[in-house]
N, C-alpha and C positions, 0 to 999 in steps of 0.2 A: 503494499499499500505506500501511498505518497503521504507526505506531511500531513496535511489538510486531513485525511481520509481517518486518522486518527480523532480529529475533532469529532466527525460525523459517528465515528465508534461510540466515543464517549457520550454522546448526546443519544444513543441507544440503551446503552447499559447504565449511565448515570442521568437519566435526563434533569433532575431536580436538585442534584449537586451542586453547589458553588463551584465556578470555573473560573472566574474572575472577581476580584474585589479591589476597586479601583475608588477608593475615597467612599461617597456615598453611594457608588455605583455598585449594585452585587448581581452578578450575571451568572446563571446555569449553565450545563454544558447545552441545554436544548437550545436556548438564547443565543447562545455563541454559535453554535452552529448555524442556525437560522441567519445569522447576522453575517458571518461569512460567505454563505449561499449568496444572500440578496446583495452583498456588496460587491461579490465576484460578477454577479449578472449585471450588476451598473458599471463595472469597469469593463465588461466585453461589449456591451450593448452600447452604453453611451459614452465611452472612451475609446473604444474599438480597442482595446489592449488583447493581444493575441500570445498565443505560446510562443517563447523565445523573447518577448519583449521585455524591456527592463524598466520597472517601477522603482523611482526613488524615495525613501522614507525619511522626512526630515521631521521628526515626532518626539516628543519625551515619552517616557514608559506612561502608556495610557490605554484605556480600552481600544481605542481608537486605532493605536498602534498595532495590538494584537489581532484585531479583525483586519486591517489590512495586509499583515504580513501574511496570512493564512489564508485570504482572499486572493491575491496576486499568486500564490503558490497553485491556488485551486484550480485557475484556469492554465496551467502551464505555462505563465510568465515566470519571469526572475525576478525576485525582491532584493532591493538593495537598500538596507537602512544606512542613513548617514548620519555622522555625529551632528547633533544639534549646537555645536558649540564653534562649528568651522564659521571663517568669512565667508564673504560672498565670492571672493577670488577663489579660495579653496572649494566651495562649491561648485562654482563655474568648471572650474577643472573637471570634476567628478562627473557631473551631470555630463559633459562633452565627451568624457572618455566612453561612458558607457552608454552613450548615444540611448539618453533616457527618453521615454516616450510620453511619461506621466510624472509628476512631481506631488506627493500629498503631503502636506502639513498643517498646523493649525494656527490660531492667534497668537499662541505661545511662542511659537518658534519659527514664525513665517518670515519674518523681517530681512534676514540676509538671503534665504532661499528664494524670495520674492525679487530682489536685485538681479541673483545670478541668472534666474528665470526669464524677466525681461531682457536680458542681454542677449539670452541664447533665445528667445521667443518660443520657450516651451510654457505647456499647459501647466498652470498649477491649482491642483484641488486644495481647499480648505476645508477641514470638518473640525468642528469642535464638541458636537455631540455623535457620535457614532450610533447609538442603537436608534435613535429617532430619523438620521440620515439613511442608515440601511432599509430600515424598514420603509420609509416613505419613497424610496427607489424601486421596491420590489415589483415586480411583474410575475411571478409566480413561476417561472420557468425553472428547474432543477437542471444540474449537470450530469452529464453520464459519468460515471466512476471511470477513471483514466485506468489503463492497463498496467499491469504488471512491469511492463518496459519502460512504461515512464518512471521507474525509478532511477534510471540511469540520466535521465533528463536532467539539466542544470534548474536549481531551486533558488538559489542563494549567492548574490555577489556583494563581498564585504570588501570595504577599500582600507587599506592600511599603509601608512607612510613608507615610502621605499627610501634605500641609500642613496638614489640618485636624487632625491627632493622633491619627487613628485609620487603620489599614492599610488598604490599598484591594488588592481582589483584582484581578490581571490575568489574562485568560481568553484561553488561545490553543487554536487547533483544531491536528489532526495536521499539515495541511499547512504551515502557517507555522512550525512548529518544525522539520519534515524540511529547509523552504527553511534556515534558520538552520543547522542540523549540517550540510547540505550545503555552505554557504558557507563553515563554518569547517573541514574538512575537505579542502575544496580549497585554500584561501587557507594552511593549515597542512599540506598536503601528506599528511594522513594516509593509510597504506596498511594491509592486513592485517599487516604487519610491525613496524606501530607499536606503542608500549609507553607508553600514557598513564596518567602517574602524575596521580593526584587526592586532593590533602590539603587543598584549599578546600573546606569546606561543600557537598555534592550538591544543598542545599535553595535555593542562589543560582541565579537564571538563568544564568550565563555557565558555571560547572562542570558543571550540569544537561544544559543545551540544547548546547553548544559541545563539549565533553567527552564526556558520557557518551552523548548520543544522537549527536552527531557522529561519533563513534569506532564507536558500534556499526553505523552506516549502513556504514561500509567496513568492518568486521570488524576493529578494532584490538585488542589486549588492553590490560585496565584493570586498573590495579593503584592500589589504594585503601587508604586508612587514615582512622580516625574524627577525627583532628586533624592539625594542622600544628605542628612543632619543624623547628629546624634539623637537629637529630639525625636524625630521621627522613627527612627530604628527601634529605640526603646519604646514608645507609645504603640506601634504598630505590633511588637511581639507580644504586647500585654494584652493588647484590644482586641487581636485576631488569633492569640494562641498560636503562633507561626511555628514550624519545627526546623525549617533548614533557612540559612541565609549564606548568600555568597557576597563577599566584597574584597576589596584591597587592603593591604594590611593597614593602610593609613586609616581607615573607616573604623578598624577596630580600637586603634591608639585612640583617636579621639573620642571615640566612645568611653573607653577604659577611663580618661581624664574627666568627664561629666559626672557632674555630682549627683544627678539623677539615678545613675547606675547603682547607687549603694542602696536603694530601696527598691528597685525596680524588681517584678517578677519575671526572670526569666527561664522558669523551670519547664516551660513547654518546649524548649529548643533542644534538639537531638543531634544536631548539624551544625556548627559553624566553622564556614568554609573560606579559607583565602586564597589569592591567587594573583598574578601579575609581579610576584616575587617573594623571596620567603620571608621569614620575620625571624629577627635576630633571637637568641635563646633569652637574654633580658627581658628583650620586649614581649617573647611569648611567656615568659611568666608574669608578668606585669599583666597582661590581656585575660590569661585564664585567671587570676586571682581576681580581677575587675568583674570579670563575668562571672564567676563563682561555677567554671567548668572545666572538664579537661576533653572536652569533646570536640577540639579544634581539628580542621585537616587543612594543609597546605596542598594545594593544587599546582601542578607546573605542565604546561604544554605551549603549543605554538599556534595562531591563528589560521596558518596553513597547514595545520594538522587537526583541523576541527574545531575547537582547540582539544588536545587530547596528549597526554603524556605520563607522567607520573603523580603519586600523591605519597604525602607523609600522613600515616596514622596517628590519630591520637595517643596510642601506647609508646608513638616512636619519639614525641616530644620531649620528654625528660631528659635523653643521651641525645638527640638528634636534631633538636630544633635548629633553624636555619639551613637544614639540607630539604631537598624536595622528594626525598623518599628512596624506597629501596627496589618497588617494582612498576613495572609500568602497568598502567590501567588495563582494564578490558579490551580486547580486540587490539591491543598495542605493544609495540616492542620499543625499547630505548638501549641506545649504546653511547659510549664515548670512543671516538676514533681519535688516534694523534697522527701526526703529520706523515706519518709514512703510510698511511691510509688502511692501517690493521688497528683491531680492538686494544685500546690504552692498557696498560697495567695496572695495577691499584696504586690509587694516588698520583698518576701519571695523566698530567694535563691534555685535553683533546677536545675537539668538536664533538658537543653531544648531538645526535641524530634519531629522528624519529620515525616509525613507521608502523601503518594500520589502516583500519578499515575506514578512517574518518577523513581522508586526505582528500586536499583540494583535487579538483580536474588540473588546475593550473592556472598561472594570471592571467587574467583577461588579456586576450590579443597581446600578450608578451612573452613568445616563444623563448626569447633570450634568456629572460630572468627566471622562467619556468626549469628551462635546461640549467641553470646553475643552482640553484636549488635544489633540484631533486636528482638523486644517483640513478643511474642507469636499472638498478633493483628496486627502486621504488622508496629510498630512504629520503627523507627530509633533511637538508642541514640547517639546524635553525641559527648558527652562528653564535651560539653561546660556547665559552669556553668552560669544562667542567671537567670534576674528576670524581672517580668512584672509590669510595674507600673501603677498607678491608672488609669492614662488614657489609659491603654492597649497596653503601647508601650513595646517592647523587649529589654532589654539591656544586653550585654554579658559582665559577671563580670570577669572570669576566665575560666581556663578549667581543667578538670578532667584531662587530660592526658598529662599534660605537654607540649602540642603541643606550637610550636614557630612558628611564623608566620612573615618571611622575605620578604618584598615588596609583598606581598598577596601570598606567597608560602609555605607551610607547611615543616616544619622541626620538625623531632620527635627525642626528645634527645637520646631516647636509641640506635638509628643509630650511630649516633656521638659518644655517650659513646664507644659504642662497638670497634669502629676505632682508638679510644684513647688507650682503654684497651689492644687492639692488639700490642701496640708497646712494647717489651722488657723491655724497662726502666720504664714504669709506671705501680702502685701498683694499683692505683684505680683514677677514672676519674668520674665528673658530669658536664652536662651542663643546663643552664638556658637561658632565653631569657632575654634580658636587653634593655630596652627603645632606639631606634634611631629615631632621627629627621626627617629623608626619608624615612628609610623603616619601621617604626613601630616599630621591634624589630633586633636586632643581636645577635647572638649565642656567649655567655661566657662560657668558659673550666675552671673549677677547678681541678687542677691535682696534685696528691700525687707520688713523685718519688720515687722508690727504688735504682737509679744510676743516675748518672749525665747525663744530657740531657738538651740541651739550646732548647730555644724556637724557633729559626730559624729551628733547624734540624728537629723539632716535626711538625711547619708548610709546609714543603716540604712533611714530612710522609704524613701528614693527604692530601696534594694535590694532591696525587696520588691516593687515594682512597676514596675521596669526592667529589661530585661536589661543585661549586665555593659557592653557596649562601648557602649549609651545614656548612662550614668550619666556626669555631669559628674565630670571629674577635678578641676578648681579651682572655688572659690567667692568669689566677692566680697560683701561685705553693705554696701548703700549705704540712704542715707536716703531716696533717691529715683532715679529712671530718667527719662533724657531722653526726652521725647515730643515729636512735630510739633502741628499744630493740629488735626487729626483723632485725637489721642490715640494715633498708633502710636508705638510704641519705635522709635527712632532708632538700629538697631544701629552704623550707621557710625561714630557718637559713641561707642559702647560698646568698637567694635574700635580707636578712637585713629587 
């Protein structure tokens, strides 16, 4: 079955069970399936969306996002969820690259999307009340069930920044995403009684494929909100008696410092899951104490792999906090390969590689990047340098691609550097990640000027061209940058 077929199955099995809770909106599986069918019909009949077309979603976590996501896939089109924090310039590139046929947004997130859509003369559909909108556009026609062969057709296109400075589209078929969802549902013990809290953006691969799709396969209830705050996390856990939450380490660190956690009843939670980076041993202890729980899971993976990779189980945190676990997840293999191209010895650094059933089909219309990332026998090169210790645990040591992870979100230096270098007053620029107590890392820029420029003016310039999380938090102006004989900036010298 294709991904949306599980929504229809849940409607038959659990028609009155809550499927989605979005603020005061409470939707059961029967209603969700009706809205998906109705909106799919509207997209096909009124917007002429066909199988293979790309539809971009610029939406926060909302019932509208969930219905639109499954409806696009229901008619065989490809859904492309886009980060709502991107600027019009960034959206312009993605809309153009994807050759999107329709953009769906809402009043809360439409401003930048509207600018980009106008520039490209693309249709923009604004929806603020999905239940009313879907029902009002129903004409009563149902879709035929797609054949099993549709499992291998494209379903989702996720854009992730590349080292070239331009985002790359990561293309998945239905089967790959279903394997990833089943993996996580199994490893994290989802059941129809589970209540999954989603505060991290569904535009990212982990919340989307692991939580939304994984939970929908099983029939779990989704509790969602447009954004994360410690207050909202504590409130919704208690109010809705949620059982699972996935967040970046910073979400846990911020909440652990919130005074209200001392009196919060978090007893319903069985799985506290974090990813986007490991949690240092001292941070893990702090969080476990504040949350009064030892049920913490660290997950490691790569968008291109689904995401799937490995996970650190609760019982291993005491001795191995900071690692990303000992075994690969269900349907997945993981290895460390040294410079000679063979499996690295114990504690020998090498590149971490992943292979499994949830792999991408490839980068969207970018065969060169696909060939560079995938080995001939199907392993994905993560670009992460890691080691495997004598007990078999994987540890991430560094990143081949100089990736910076800010609050669990990837920032690629080249993209930031290109924006800085585009300023007429800048001769050269380089960025690195520097440690940050709450966000794990933040972006620091080293700038060489060819004419006077204030830091304030530079910040204003960057603010219109990069999403907030990508912007440098600190600047250092220098007379020159260190280079090797080939002219490459020596970032290890900048790091000191």
